[in-house]
Residue frames as qw, qx, qy, qz and C-alpha x, y, z in Angstrom:
[[0.184, -0.171, 0.966, 0.069, -17.86, 12.47, -4.58],
 [0.515, -0.076, -0.568, -0.637, -20.38, 10.58, -6.67],
 [0.736, -0.351, 0.152, -0.559, -23.18, 8.81, -4.72],
 [0.949, 0.047, -0.310, -0.002, -21.84, 5.30, -5.30],
 [0.505, 0.345, -0.514, 0.601, -18.49, 6.23, -3.71],
 [0.289, -0.447, 0.345, -0.773, -20.16, 8.03, -0.82],
 [0.894, -0.235, -0.068, -0.376, -22.28, 4.98, -0.04],
 [0.855, 0.132, -0.419, 0.275, -19.15, 2.82, 0.01],
 [0.231, 0.440, -0.465, 0.733, -17.34, 5.21, 2.29],
 [0.576, -0.418, 0.198, -0.674, -20.27, 5.19, 4.73],
 [0.963, -0.082, -0.237, -0.095, -20.07, 1.40, 4.74],
 [0.620, 0.292, -0.484, 0.545, -16.36, 1.67, 5.64],
 [0.187, -0.491, 0.363, -0.770, -17.21, 4.03, 8.49],
 [0.848, -0.305, 0.047, -0.430, -19.65, 1.44, 9.88],
 [0.901, 0.128, -0.370, 0.189, -17.01, -1.25, 9.43],
 [0.381, 0.403, -0.498, 0.667, -14.38, 0.63, 11.46],
 [0.378, -0.406, 0.323, -0.767, -16.90, 1.42, 14.22],
 [0.892, -0.166, -0.227, -0.354, -18.19, -2.19, 14.41],
 [0.619, -0.527, 0.572, -0.111, -16.97, -4.98, 16.63],
 [0.503, -0.079, 0.799, 0.319, -16.81, -7.38, 13.70],
 [0.578, 0.688, 0.201, -0.390, -17.81, -7.57, 10.07],
 [0.645, 0.001, 0.559, 0.521, -16.55, -8.01, 6.53],
 [0.326, 0.746, -0.155, -0.560, -15.76, -5.81, 3.58],
 [0.781, 0.179, 0.569, 0.186, -15.48, -7.44, 0.14],
 [0.232, 0.701, -0.382, -0.556, -13.52, -6.74, -3.06],
 [0.855, 0.244, 0.456, 0.027, -13.93, -8.91, -6.10],
 [0.049, -0.580, 0.555, 0.595, -11.17, -9.08, -8.78],
 [0.638, 0.362, 0.675, 0.077, -12.69, -10.10, -12.13],
 [0.185, 0.599, -0.328, -0.706, -11.94, -9.05, -15.67],
 [0.843, 0.354, 0.379, -0.145, -13.68, -10.93, -18.50],
 [0.641, -0.079, 0.482, 0.592, -11.42, -12.02, -21.36],
 [0.390, 0.685, 0.452, 0.417, -13.22, -9.73, -23.79],
 [0.146, -0.988, -0.031, 0.040, -12.18, -6.63, -21.77],
 [0.770, 0.259, -0.068, 0.579, -8.87, -5.52, -23.04],
 [0.351, -0.859, -0.068, 0.366, -6.95, -3.16, -20.79],
 [0.428, 0.862, -0.241, 0.123, -4.63, -0.66, -22.53],
 [0.829, 0.022, -0.296, 0.474, -0.98, -1.78, -22.11],
 [0.417, -0.844, -0.026, 0.336, 1.00, 0.10, -19.50],
 [0.410, 0.852, -0.288, 0.149, 3.82, 2.33, -20.67],
 [0.865, -0.081, -0.287, 0.404, 7.13, 0.51, -19.84],
 [0.434, -0.857, -0.034, 0.275, 8.98, 2.40, -17.17],
 [0.550, -0.401, 0.365, 0.635, 12.29, 2.29, -18.99],
 [0.374, 0.463, 0.532, 0.603, 10.74, 3.88, -22.12],
 [0.122, -0.941, -0.313, -0.036, 9.78, 7.02, -20.28],
 [0.413, 0.431, -0.205, 0.776, 12.05, 10.08, -20.32],
 [0.456, -0.652, -0.549, 0.257, 11.64, 10.96, -16.64],
 [0.288, -0.329, -0.057, 0.898, 13.15, 14.42, -17.15],
 [0.110, -0.159, -0.488, -0.851, 10.34, 15.29, -19.67],
 [0.359, 0.147, 0.544, -0.744, 6.99, 16.40, -18.15],
 [0.665, 0.273, -0.256, -0.647, 5.10, 15.52, -21.29],
 [0.508, 0.203, -0.836, -0.049, 6.49, 12.01, -21.15],
 [0.022, -0.012, -0.832, 0.555, 5.61, 11.63, -17.52],
 [0.503, 0.202, 0.262, -0.798, 2.06, 12.86, -18.11],
 [0.642, 0.236, -0.577, -0.446, 1.75, 10.33, -20.94],
 [0.329, 0.065, -0.912, 0.235, 2.61, 7.62, -18.47],
 [0.172, 0.141, 0.656, -0.721, 0.11, 8.91, -15.94],
 [0.590, 0.245, -0.102, -0.762, -2.69, 9.37, -18.50],
 [0.565, 0.141, -0.778, -0.238, -2.18, 5.72, -19.61],
 [0.117, -0.052, -0.878, 0.461, -2.62, 4.62, -15.97],
 [0.406, 0.247, 0.330, -0.816, -5.89, 6.53, -15.86],
 [0.625, 0.235, -0.454, -0.591, -6.98, 4.87, -19.10],
 [0.401, 0.062, -0.912, 0.066, -6.24, 1.42, -17.61],
 [0.108, 0.137, 0.715, -0.677, -8.18, 2.32, -14.49],
 [0.528, 0.281, 0.057, -0.800, -11.21, 3.48, -16.49],
 [0.595, 0.188, -0.676, -0.393, -11.12, 0.35, -18.67],
 [0.266, -0.024, -0.917, 0.296, -11.04, -1.87, -15.59],
 [0.262, 0.198, 0.484, -0.811, -13.95, 0.16, -14.09],
 [0.541, 0.121, -0.433, -0.710, -16.08, -0.77, -17.11],
 [0.617, -0.121, -0.776, -0.047, -16.31, -4.16, -15.29],
 [0.331, -0.121, -0.709, 0.610, -15.81, -3.38, -11.63],
 [0.249, -0.026, 0.152, -0.956, -18.45, -0.59, -11.48],
 [0.674, -0.115, -0.455, -0.571, -21.03, -3.22, -12.28],
 [0.617, -0.120, -0.743, 0.230, -20.04, -5.42, -9.25],
 [0.474, -0.756, -0.108, -0.437, -21.68, -4.71, -5.95],
 [0.783, -0.187, -0.374, 0.460, -18.60, -4.90, -3.80],
 [0.355, -0.883, -0.130, 0.277, -16.70, -2.42, -1.64],
 [0.649, 0.086, 0.209, 0.726, -13.93, -1.52, -4.11],
 [0.093, 0.917, 0.083, -0.378, -13.13, 2.21, -4.46],
 [0.776, 0.495, 0.114, 0.375, -11.43, 2.61, -7.80],
 [0.455, -0.805, 0.123, 0.361, -8.01, 4.10, -7.18],
 [0.620, 0.714, -0.182, 0.271, -5.24, 5.74, -9.16],
 [0.779, -0.552, 0.054, 0.293, -1.85, 5.00, -7.54],
 [0.223, 0.907, -0.357, 0.017, 1.21, 7.17, -7.91],
 [0.769, -0.351, 0.515, 0.145, 3.80, 4.48, -8.58],
 [0.670, 0.678, -0.288, -0.089, 6.53, 4.00, -11.13],
 [0.767, 0.251, -0.518, 0.284, 8.72, 1.31, -9.58],
 [0.709, -0.644, -0.230, 0.175, 9.98, 0.68, -6.08],
 [0.650, -0.016, -0.024, 0.759, 13.41, 2.15, -6.80],
 [0.094, 0.577, 0.187, 0.790, 11.91, 5.54, -7.63],
 [0.564, -0.774, -0.253, -0.136, 10.31, 5.76, -4.13],
 [0.735, -0.488, -0.025, 0.469, 13.75, 5.54, -2.53],
 [0.537, 0.243, 0.213, 0.780, 15.46, 7.64, -5.21],
 [0.060, -0.801, -0.268, -0.532, 13.15, 10.51, -4.50],
 [0.588, -0.807, -0.026, -0.044, 14.70, 10.68, -1.01],
 [0.764, -0.324, 0.245, 0.501, 18.36, 10.44, -1.99],
 [0.161, 0.879, -0.233, -0.384, 20.56, 13.07, -3.60],
 [0.238, 0.616, -0.686, -0.307, 22.18, 11.83, -6.81],
 [0.792, -0.031, 0.563, -0.234, 20.40, 8.45, -6.81],
 [0.124, 0.349, -0.819, -0.439, 21.74, 5.87, -9.26],
 [0.706, 0.187, 0.452, -0.513, 18.49, 4.34, -10.46],
 [0.096, -0.138, 0.896, 0.411, 18.47, 1.26, -12.72],
 [0.623, 0.257, 0.085, -0.734, 15.34, 1.18, -14.97],
 [0.182, 0.020, 0.957, 0.225, 13.66, -1.92, -16.23],
 [0.187, -0.315, -0.621, -0.693, 10.42, -2.38, -18.15],
 [0.534, -0.592, -0.483, -0.362, 8.17, -2.88, -15.12],
 [0.674, -0.685, -0.169, 0.221, 10.38, -1.99, -12.12],
 [0.370, 0.745, -0.330, 0.447, 13.49, -0.17, -11.08],
 [0.804, -0.520, -0.192, 0.217, 16.02, -0.35, -8.26],
 [0.065, -0.943, 0.317, -0.076, 18.87, 1.46, -6.56],
 [0.698, 0.237, -0.521, 0.430, 22.44, 0.38, -6.27],
 [0.605, -0.702, -0.324, 0.192, 22.72, 0.34, -2.48],
 [0.311, 0.816, -0.136, 0.467, 24.43, 3.71, -1.89],
 [0.438, -0.739, 0.423, -0.288, 25.53, 3.14, 1.74],
 [0.825, 0.240, -0.508, 0.060, 28.17, 0.48, 1.22],
 [0.537, -0.126, -0.593, 0.587, 29.76, 1.31, 4.53],
 [0.268, -0.822, -0.487, 0.124, 28.88, 3.67, 7.31],
 [0.445, -0.287, 0.018, 0.848, 31.57, 6.38, 6.62],
 [0.115, 0.204, -0.203, -0.951, 29.45, 8.28, 4.16],
 [0.145, -0.260, -0.830, -0.471, 26.11, 8.36, 2.38],
 [0.135, -0.598, -0.745, 0.264, 23.61, 8.97, 5.14],
 [0.040, -0.529, -0.121, 0.839, 23.86, 12.77, 4.71],
 [0.096, 0.064, -0.615, -0.780, 22.60, 12.32, 1.13],
 [0.175, -0.482, -0.853, -0.095, 19.25, 11.01, 2.45],
 [0.004, -0.402, -0.418, 0.815, 16.60, 13.59, 3.03],
 [0.348, 0.752, 0.559, -0.036, 13.59, 15.45, 1.63],
 [0.173, -0.365, 0.263, 0.876, 14.55, 17.83, -1.17],
 [0.549, 0.594, 0.400, -0.430, 11.68, 19.19, -3.18],
 [0.369, 0.723, -0.395, -0.431, 13.89, 19.69, -6.21],
 [0.442, -0.230, 0.857, 0.133, 14.85, 16.00, -6.33],
 [0.365, 0.241, -0.537, -0.721, 14.03, 15.00, -9.94],
 [0.271, -0.156, -0.944, -0.102, 12.60, 11.56, -8.97],
 [0.033, 0.451, 0.653, -0.608, 10.31, 13.26, -6.45],
 [0.262, 0.435, -0.097, -0.856, 9.25, 15.83, -8.98],
 [0.281, 0.074, -0.803, -0.521, 8.45, 13.10, -11.53],
 [0.161, -0.352, -0.908, 0.159, 6.10, 11.40, -9.04],
 [0.094, 0.517, 0.402, -0.750, 4.48, 14.73, -8.23],
 [0.275, 0.248, -0.464, -0.805, 3.81, 15.25, -11.95],
 [0.286, -0.196, -0.913, -0.213, 1.99, 11.95, -11.94],
 [0.089, -0.464, -0.715, 0.515, 0.02, 13.06, -8.89],
 [0.161, 0.417, 0.013, -0.894, -0.89, 16.39, -10.45],
 [0.291, 0.066, -0.702, -0.647, -2.10, 14.63, -13.56],
 [0.248, -0.346, -0.903, 0.057, -4.35, 12.45, -11.44],
 [0.031, -0.472, -0.474, 0.743, -5.62, 15.43, -9.42],
 [0.215, 0.309, -0.253, -0.891, -6.41, 17.42, -12.54],
 [0.382, -0.046, -0.773, -0.505, -8.44, 14.49, -13.89],
 [0.060, -0.220, -0.872, 0.432, -10.21, 13.77, -10.58],
 [0.358, -0.281, -0.341, -0.822, -14.01, 14.09, -10.82],
 [0.537, -0.277, 0.447, -0.659, -15.05, 12.39, -7.61],
 [0.920, 0.100, -0.160, -0.344, -15.42, 8.96, -9.17],
 [0.866, 0.112, -0.376, 0.311, -12.08, 7.46, -8.05],
 [0.566, -0.806, 0.071, 0.159, -9.54, 7.83, -5.24],
 [0.506, 0.734, -0.371, 0.260, -5.88, 8.69, -5.40],
 [0.836, -0.438, -0.026, 0.330, -2.99, 7.09, -3.57],
 [0.149, 0.976, -0.154, -0.039, -0.55, 10.01, -3.50],
 [0.180, 0.698, -0.682, 0.125, 2.67, 8.13, -2.58],
 [0.941, -0.119, -0.310, -0.060, 3.72, 4.56, -1.88],
 [0.177, -0.800, 0.493, -0.293, 5.89, 5.05, 1.16],
 [0.680, 0.076, -0.678, 0.268, 8.36, 2.46, 2.33],
 [0.660, -0.742, -0.116, -0.013, 8.34, 2.08, 6.09],
 [0.166, -0.892, 0.419, 0.023, 11.60, 3.03, 7.81],
 [0.615, -0.350, 0.680, 0.191, 13.26, -0.42, 7.67],
 [0.722, 0.486, 0.455, 0.187, 12.09, -1.03, 4.06],
 [0.299, 0.948, -0.081, 0.074, 13.55, 2.35, 3.08],
 [0.351, -0.742, 0.567, 0.070, 16.80, 1.58, 4.92],
 [0.781, 0.050, 0.602, 0.161, 16.87, -1.76, 3.13],
 [0.600, 0.770, 0.175, 0.128, 16.80, 0.17, -0.19],
 [0.079, 0.942, -0.304, 0.116, 19.79, 2.29, 0.91],
 [0.396, -0.615, 0.679, -0.064, 21.79, -0.30, 2.72],
 [0.587, 0.274, -0.711, -0.274, 20.87, -3.41, 0.74],
 [0.860, -0.303, -0.372, -0.176, 20.42, -6.81, 2.42],
 [0.412, 0.254, -0.590, 0.646, 23.32, -5.98, 4.76],
 [0.399, -0.467, 0.162, -0.772, 20.56, -4.60, 6.97],
 [0.893, -0.265, -0.264, -0.251, 19.75, -8.15, 8.10],
 [0.767, -0.070, -0.388, 0.506, 23.21, -8.51, 9.67],
 [0.124, 0.482, -0.187, 0.847, 23.34, -4.87, 10.69],
 [0.642, -0.602, -0.145, -0.452, 20.72, -5.57, 13.33],
 [0.895, -0.381, -0.103, 0.210, 23.46, -7.58, 15.10],
 [0.739, 0.048, 0.003, 0.672, 26.72, -5.98, 13.90],
 [0.212, 0.201, 0.046, 0.955, 25.91, -2.27, 13.49],
 [0.153, -0.664, -0.720, 0.132, 23.00, -1.56, 15.83],
 [0.160, -0.667, -0.184, 0.704, 23.87, 2.06, 16.59],
 [0.066, -0.226, 0.492, 0.838, 24.57, 2.92, 12.97],
 [0.063, -0.378, -0.842, -0.380, 21.33, 1.29, 11.86],
 [0.124, -0.742, -0.580, 0.314, 19.30, 3.24, 14.34],
 [0.104, -0.545, 0.110, 0.825, 20.94, 6.46, 13.06],
 [0.008, -0.016, -0.714, -0.700, 19.93, 5.45, 9.52],
 [0.119, -0.554, -0.818, -0.102, 16.37, 4.67, 10.61],
 [0.115, -0.690, -0.323, 0.638, 16.10, 8.06, 12.31],
 [0.028, -0.357, 0.380, 0.853, 17.15, 9.70, 9.08],
 [0.059, -0.235, -0.852, -0.465, 14.69, 7.58, 7.07],
 [0.119, -0.631, -0.725, 0.250, 11.87, 8.49, 9.45],
 [0.071, -0.632, -0.101, 0.765, 12.52, 12.17, 9.26],
 [0.004, -0.188, 0.603, 0.775, 12.56, 11.95, 5.47],
 [0.080, -0.419, -0.878, -0.217, 9.33, 10.04, 5.20],
 [0.091, -0.710, -0.547, 0.433, 7.61, 12.58, 7.46],
 [0.040, -0.544, 0.146, 0.825, 8.96, 15.60, 5.55],
 [0.001, 0.017, 0.756, 0.654, 8.03, 14.09, 2.16],
 [0.094, -0.548, -0.825, -0.101, 4.47, 13.35, 3.22],
 [0.107, -0.678, -0.333, 0.647, 4.12, 16.77, 4.81],
 [0.004, 0.351, -0.373, -0.859, 4.94, 18.43, 1.51],
 [0.058, -0.214, -0.862, -0.456, 2.50, 16.20, -0.36],
 [0.137, -0.648, -0.722, 0.198, -0.34, 17.01, 1.99],
 [0.124, -0.687, -0.188, 0.690, 0.40, 20.69, 2.17],
 [0.052, 0.610, -0.326, -0.720, 1.38, 21.47, -1.42],
 [0.004, -0.195, 0.841, 0.504, 0.54, 18.68, -3.83],
 [0.065, 0.367, 0.928, 0.000, -3.14, 17.71, -3.31],
 [0.218, 0.388, 0.187, -0.876, -4.88, 20.99, -4.00],
 [0.536, 0.213, -0.394, -0.715, -8.07, 20.20, -5.89],
 [0.526, -0.062, -0.845, -0.080, -8.47, 16.73, -4.47],
 [0.449, -0.463, 0.162, -0.747, -11.20, 16.73, -1.82],
 [0.910, -0.253, -0.290, -0.154, -11.29, 13.12, -0.65],
 [0.201, -0.762, 0.524, -0.324, -9.37, 13.11, 2.62],
 [0.889, -0.249, 0.361, -0.136, -9.54, 9.37, 3.26],
 [0.161, -0.495, 0.786, 0.334, -6.66, 7.16, 2.20],
 [0.837, 0.369, 0.087, -0.394, -7.54, 5.15, -0.92],
 [0.009, 0.438, -0.861, -0.259, -5.83, 1.97, -2.17],
 [0.406, -0.135, -0.822, -0.376, -8.91, 0.24, -3.48],
 [0.444, -0.598, -0.652, 0.142, -10.51, 0.88, -0.09],
 [0.060, -0.761, -0.005, -0.646, -10.97, 3.74, 2.34],
 [0.571, -0.377, -0.533, 0.498, -9.73, 4.66, 5.82],
 [0.156, -0.928, -0.309, 0.140, -10.42, 7.83, 7.88],
 [0.040, 0.953, -0.298, -0.038, -6.86, 9.18, 7.61],
 [0.709, -0.435, 0.500, 0.242, -3.24, 8.23, 7.26],
 [0.435, 0.686, -0.472, -0.343, -1.06, 7.00, 4.45],
 [0.967, 0.170, -0.189, -0.035, 0.54, 3.90, 2.97],
 [0.204, -0.724, 0.656, -0.064, 3.56, 2.24, 4.60],
 [0.899, 0.156, -0.401, -0.079, 5.21, -1.11, 3.63],
 [0.388, -0.660, 0.618, -0.178, 7.22, -3.33, 6.02],
 [0.913, 0.231, -0.322, -0.101, 8.41, -6.39, 4.11],
 [0.238, 0.520, -0.702, 0.424, 11.55, -6.35, 6.30],
 [0.517, -0.335, 0.499, -0.609, 9.36, -7.37, 9.23],
 [0.937, 0.114, -0.073, -0.323, 8.23, -10.53, 7.46],
 [0.773, 0.390, -0.454, 0.212, 11.88, -11.85, 7.49],
 [0.173, 0.412, -0.620, 0.645, 12.79, -11.21, 11.11],
 [0.336, -0.326, -0.831, 0.301, 11.70, -12.16, 14.57],
 [0.261, -0.857, -0.418, -0.151, 9.10, -10.32, 16.68],
 [0.553, -0.668, -0.084, 0.490, 11.88, -8.93, 18.87],
 [0.425, -0.057, 0.330, 0.841, 13.84, -7.46, 15.94],
 [0.018, 0.614, 0.518, 0.596, 10.72, -5.93, 14.46],
 [0.407, -0.835, -0.367, 0.056, 9.83, -4.46, 17.84],
 [0.558, -0.554, 0.048, 0.616, 13.27, -3.02, 18.32],
 [0.369, -0.159, 0.424, 0.811, 14.15, -1.74, 14.84],
 [0.018, 0.391, 0.595, 0.702, 10.87, -0.86, 13.14],
 [0.254, -0.715, -0.649, -0.050, 8.10, -0.21, 15.62],
 [0.292, -0.606, -0.224, 0.705, 9.56, 2.90, 17.39],
 [0.066, -0.245, 0.361, 0.897, 9.94, 4.67, 14.02],
 [0.148, -0.373, -0.783, -0.475, 6.75, 3.24, 12.42],
 [0.245, -0.686, -0.640, 0.242, 4.74, 4.26, 15.52],
 [0.176, -0.520, -0.076, 0.832, 6.15, 7.78, 15.37],
 [0.036, -0.006, -0.557, -0.830, 5.08, 8.14, 11.68],
 [0.225, -0.479, -0.803, -0.274, 1.62, 6.71, 12.28],
 [0.231, -0.642, -0.495, 0.537, 1.05, 8.98, 15.29],
 [0.100, -0.380, 0.156, 0.906, 2.00, 12.00, 13.12],
 [0.138, -0.077, -0.689, -0.707, -0.22, 10.92, 10.28],
 [0.586, -0.020, 0.309, -0.749, -3.20, 9.90, 12.39],
 [0.870, 0.128, 0.431, -0.203, -3.14, 6.35, 11.10],
 [0.083, 0.526, -0.714, -0.454, -1.71, 4.24, 8.29],
 [0.939, 0.239, -0.034, -0.246, -2.44, 1.48, 5.81],
 [0.371, -0.596, 0.705, 0.102, 0.25, -1.17, 6.42],
 [0.851, 0.386, -0.277, -0.224, 1.40, -3.55, 3.64],
 [0.264, -0.521, 0.811, 0.026, 3.30, -6.77, 4.33],
 [0.572, 0.241, -0.688, -0.377, 3.09, -10.44, 3.27],
 [0.907, -0.272, -0.142, -0.287, 1.78, -13.85, 4.33],
 [0.724, 0.207, -0.507, 0.418, 5.39, -14.90, 5.11],
 [0.109, 0.266, -0.472, 0.833, 5.10, -12.49, 7.99],
 [0.572, -0.518, -0.429, -0.470, 1.83, -13.72, 9.43],
 [0.651, -0.321, -0.528, 0.440, 3.67, -14.34, 12.68],
 [0.214, 0.012, -0.182, 0.960, 3.82, -10.50, 12.99],
 [0.216, -0.561, -0.539, -0.590, 0.08, -9.90, 12.69],
 [0.522, -0.707, -0.457, 0.136, -0.59, -9.66, 16.49],
 [0.505, -0.335, -0.078, 0.792, 2.40, -7.37, 16.95],
 [0.106, 0.256, 0.368, 0.888, 1.25, -4.98, 14.25],
 [0.348, -0.640, -0.562, -0.391, -2.22, -4.93, 15.76],
 [0.474, -0.474, -0.442, 0.596, -0.85, -3.53, 19.00],
 [0.069, -0.175, 0.089, 0.978, -0.87, -0.16, 17.21],
 [0.287, 0.597, 0.726, -0.183, -4.63, 0.68, 16.94],
 [0.213, 0.744, -0.076, -0.628, -3.82, 3.43, 14.48],
 [0.083, -0.161, 0.849, 0.496, -3.20, 0.84, 11.85],
 [0.610, 0.244, 0.112, -0.745, -6.46, 1.25, 9.98],
 [0.932, 0.291, -0.073, -0.204, -5.77, -1.70, 7.66],
 [0.404, -0.521, 0.730, 0.180, -3.10, -4.39, 7.86],
 [0.792, 0.472, -0.203, -0.329, -2.85, -5.78, 4.27],
 [0.568, -0.386, 0.718, 0.115, -1.23, -9.23, 4.27],
 [0.536, 0.546, -0.404, -0.502, -0.35, -9.86, 0.64],
 [0.971, 0.021, 0.213, -0.103, -0.64, -13.34, -0.76],
 [0.093, -0.683, 0.688, 0.226, 2.73, -15.16, -1.38],
 [0.820, 0.284, -0.462, -0.182, 3.78, -18.08, -3.51],
 [0.689, 0.157, -0.654, 0.272, 5.11, -21.21, -1.80],
 [0.011, 0.132, -0.662, 0.738, 3.75, -20.43, 1.65],
 [0.036, -0.486, -0.852, 0.194, 0.68, -21.14, 3.71],
 [0.058, -0.486, -0.339, -0.803, -2.13, -18.79, 2.69],
 [0.138, -0.070, 0.508, -0.847, -3.63, -16.69, 5.43],
 [0.618, -0.077, -0.220, -0.751, -7.09, -17.53, 4.18],
 [0.791, -0.072, -0.589, -0.150, -6.70, -21.12, 5.31],
 [0.586, -0.100, -0.617, 0.516, -5.23, -20.54, 8.76],
 [0.200, -0.501, 0.123, -0.833, -7.24, -17.69, 10.33],
 [0.515, -0.319, -0.759, 0.238, -7.65, -18.69, 13.98],
 [0.353, -0.839, -0.408, 0.075, -8.78, -16.96, 17.15],
 [0.502, -0.463, 0.048, 0.729, -5.41, -15.14, 17.55],
 [0.226, 0.147, 0.460, 0.846, -5.75, -13.59, 14.09],
 [0.177, -0.704, -0.595, -0.345, -9.49, -12.86, 14.60],
 [0.438, -0.767, -0.295, 0.364, -8.68, -11.02, 17.88],
 [0.405, -0.277, 0.210, 0.845, -5.93, -9.02, 16.15],
 [0.119, 0.393, 0.585, 0.699, -8.30, -8.07, 13.36],
 [0.232, -0.818, -0.525, -0.041, -10.75, -6.48, 15.80],
 [0.406, -0.714, -0.018, 0.570, -8.03, -4.07, 16.83],
 [0.036, 0.574, -0.459, -0.677, -6.45, -3.48, 13.38],
 [0.828, 0.401, 0.223, -0.323, -8.64, -4.79, 10.47],
 [0.442, -0.323, 0.731, 0.407, -6.86, -7.28, 8.16],
 [0.664, 0.583, -0.135, -0.449, -7.04, -7.31, 4.38],
 [0.424, -0.296, 0.824, 0.231, -6.07, -10.48, 2.54],
 [0.484, 0.335, -0.526, -0.614, -6.57, -12.38, -0.71],
 [0.595, 0.002, 0.750, -0.289, -8.77, -15.40, -1.15],
 [0.098, -0.026, -0.827, -0.553, -9.90, -17.79, -3.84],
 [0.605, -0.219, -0.227, -0.731, -13.69, -18.27, -4.34],
 [0.759, -0.141, -0.636, -0.019, -13.38, -21.79, -2.84],
 [0.390, -0.034, -0.579, 0.715, -11.63, -20.51, 0.27],
 [0.242, -0.156, 0.115, -0.951, -14.25, -17.82, 0.64],
 [0.712, -0.222, -0.397, -0.535, -17.15, -20.21, 0.46],
 [0.731, -0.111, -0.632, 0.233, -15.48, -22.51, 2.96],
 [0.519, -0.162, -0.463, 0.700, -14.31, -19.96, 5.54],
 [0.031, -0.503, -0.122, -0.855, -16.27, -16.72, 5.30],
 [0.622, -0.646, -0.357, -0.262, -18.51, -17.60, 8.25],
 [0.749, -0.360, -0.236, 0.504, -15.37, -17.91, 10.43],
 [0.390, 0.198, 0.022, 0.899, -13.88, -14.69, 9.11],
 [0.213, -0.673, -0.298, -0.642, -17.03, -12.76, 9.95],
 [0.657, -0.634, -0.360, 0.193, -16.23, -13.17, 13.61],
 [0.488, -0.383, 0.024, 0.784, -13.41, -10.63, 13.14],
 [0.269, 0.866, 0.069, -0.417, -12.87, -7.58, 10.96],
 [0.566, -0.122, 0.623, 0.526, -11.56, -8.47, 7.54],
 [0.463, 0.680, -0.155, -0.547, -11.36, -6.98, 4.05],
 [0.710, -0.004, 0.685, 0.163, -11.39, -9.90, 1.73],
 [0.322, 0.577, -0.449, -0.602, -10.15, -9.70, -1.86],
 [0.751, 0.120, 0.647, -0.060, -11.58, -12.61, -3.89],
 [0.094, 0.436, -0.621, -0.645, -10.14, -13.35, -7.32],
 [0.712, 0.341, 0.524, -0.319, -12.84, -14.67, -9.63],
 [0.247, -0.191, 0.723, 0.617, -12.36, -16.22, -13.06],
 [0.050, -0.393, -0.761, -0.514, -16.02, -16.30, -14.23],
 [0.360, -0.363, -0.054, -0.858, -19.24, -14.31, -13.73],
 [0.768, -0.350, -0.499, -0.196, -20.70, -17.43, -12.06],
 [0.622, -0.144, -0.500, 0.585, -18.04, -17.24, -9.36],
 [0.010, 0.235, -0.123, 0.964, -18.68, -13.50, -8.93],
 [0.576, -0.379, -0.261, -0.676, -22.41, -14.14, -8.38],
 [0.793, -0.296, -0.527, 0.073, -21.83, -17.00, -5.99],
 [0.466, -0.027, -0.424, 0.776, -19.36, -15.03, -3.84],
 [0.197, -0.268, 0.042, -0.942, -21.67, -11.95, -3.65],
 [0.693, -0.391, -0.386, -0.466, -24.62, -14.14, -2.66],
 [0.763, -0.245, -0.517, 0.301, -22.68, -15.96, 0.04],
 [0.362, 0.127, -0.299, 0.874, -21.19, -12.73, 1.30],
 [0.248, -0.566, -0.261, -0.742, -24.49, -10.95, 1.74],
 [0.695, -0.633, -0.330, -0.088, -25.11, -12.34, 5.28],
 [0.742, -0.296, -0.186, 0.572, -21.61, -11.31, 6.49],
 [0.357, 0.400, 0.073, 0.841, -20.98, -7.86, 5.05],
 [0.104, -0.307, -0.412, 0.852, -21.35, -4.71, 7.11]]
C-alpha cells in the first residue's frame, strides 16, 4: 500500500478502537474536471471478455479522473473500484438460466419464483454461471491494475431478504404473513448461496490483491458488503424474524460486514447495532424523507458506539451538528459544491476527527 492509504487505514483502526470519534469523506468535483463517461450496461456484450474488460477499464479511468481531485483533499476517503454492473446481475449470478433485462445504467430480473412449486432449486452458487463469470472478469481486471493506491470492492452482495426479493418480487412483503415456511426455505437457500459465492471469491478470485480490509470508500478490518433495503420497509419484528438469523450467520462466517440500507429505515438502526460485527452501518440518504443528519439523538449515538454509522450530510448540516455527532462514532460524507465549502468543512472537522 502507498503511505497515504496506510495512514488512512491506521486512522480507521484508531476509530474502531475508540469510544467515540468521527471519520470524514468529502464529495467534491470541480466543474472543470470531466470524468470519462461510463460504458452503458446494455451496450456491453457480456459474453465477450474483451468487452467486459473494456467496461472495467473505463471504470478505472473514471476512478483515476476523480482521484485527480480527491487525492488533494485531506479526508478519510480510500479510493475504491467497485465490481458492479447493475443490481440484476448480482442476483443473476446466483440463478441458473436467469432472464436479465438490461438497461443503460441498470438491469433487473423477471421474478423467477412466481409460485412455490418450482424455481428454488435453480438458486445456488455455480462457478460457470455466465453472469458470475462476467463480474469475476471485472474483478480480475481491477486486481491486475492494482498498485496499492486504491481499494477493491469484490462483490456487492444482497443480504438474504434483498436477494429473496429479487427472486420472489414484491410478493415477499405478503409472504411474511402468507407463506412463512416457504419464505424461510428460500432465505436458507439464499444464505447458502451468498456464503458459497463469497468463499469462492476469497479463495480463488483475489490472488494478487493484498489489501485484506473491506473497501467501499472506507476501510474495515474484515467482512464484506451486504444490503438490506427490505428491512427499511418492515417492522422491527419482521426484520428480526426474517433477516437477522440469516444475516447474523453470514456476518459470523465472514468476521464482519459493511451494511447498506436507507434513511427510510432509520427505525432499524438500534436493531442492526445489536450485532457488533457490523463494522459500518451505512444509512443512505433518501428523497422525500427526514434526513438522518438532522435527527441524530442519544439513541442513535448509543447505537453508533456499537456499530459505527455512515451517512450523508450537507455542509450546512455538518457545521450545525458535527459537535453532537462527535459524541458517537460516525463516518460522515459531506457533499460540497465549492472549494470554499471544502475548506470550511475540513477546518471545522479538525477538532472532531480521530
